[in-house]
N, C-alpha and C positions, 0 to 999 in steps of 0.2 A: 201330216201334223201329229204330234205324240199323243198318246192317251195318257191322262193323269187320273189318279184316284183321289177323290174328295170325300170328307166325312163331315156330317153336321154335328156340331157341338152340342145342340139341343136334343135332337131326336136319335142320334147315333146312327143314321142311315148313310150308307156308303154307295157312292156311284162312280162309274168310270166315264170320264168325260173327254172328248176329242177337242183340244183347243190349242192355240198358239201360246208361247210363253208370255207374250204381253197382253193377253186377253184378261179382262177382269175376273175377279173371283166369282164363281157361280153362286146362285142363290138357291137354298133349299126350297123346292116347290111346296112340300107338305107343311113345312113351318111358316112359309109366306102366307099360305092361305088360311092357316089356323091361328095365326098370332095377332094379338092386338098390340104388337111392340113389346111383347114380354120375351119372346124367344129370340135367339141369334140366328138370323136368316142366312148370313154369309157362311159358306161352307170352308173348312180348313183342309189343306193339301196333306195327303197321307204320304209319307217318304217310306218306300219299301226297302227292305234291306236284301239286296241282291248280291249273291256271291260272284267270285270271279269265274268266267266261263271256262270249262274244261275243254281242251282241244284233244281229241283222240284221233289217231291215225297218223299218216305221214303227210308231210307238206306244209306243216306249221313250224314256227319258230320255236314255240315251247317244247315240241317233241323231237324235232330233228336237230337244231343247231345250238340250242342254248347250253346244253351240258357236254358237248361234244369236245374231247381233249384234243389239243393241237398235235399234230404229226411232226415227228422230226427231232 
């Protein structure tokens, strides 16, 4: 199962949680214990900006075949 990062909108605490895509949104344990209905206890998913992977070395389409000119 994938690991997702969630952030609590009330206390700004982040946590990495392993769960399926169809699982319900996790609840912040700190806010759930401390609140009387004032805090938002459901955490929000954080979308990370991840760049394109860089393939180095031989054996990859990106490095070996993509820019090779046709012979003949």
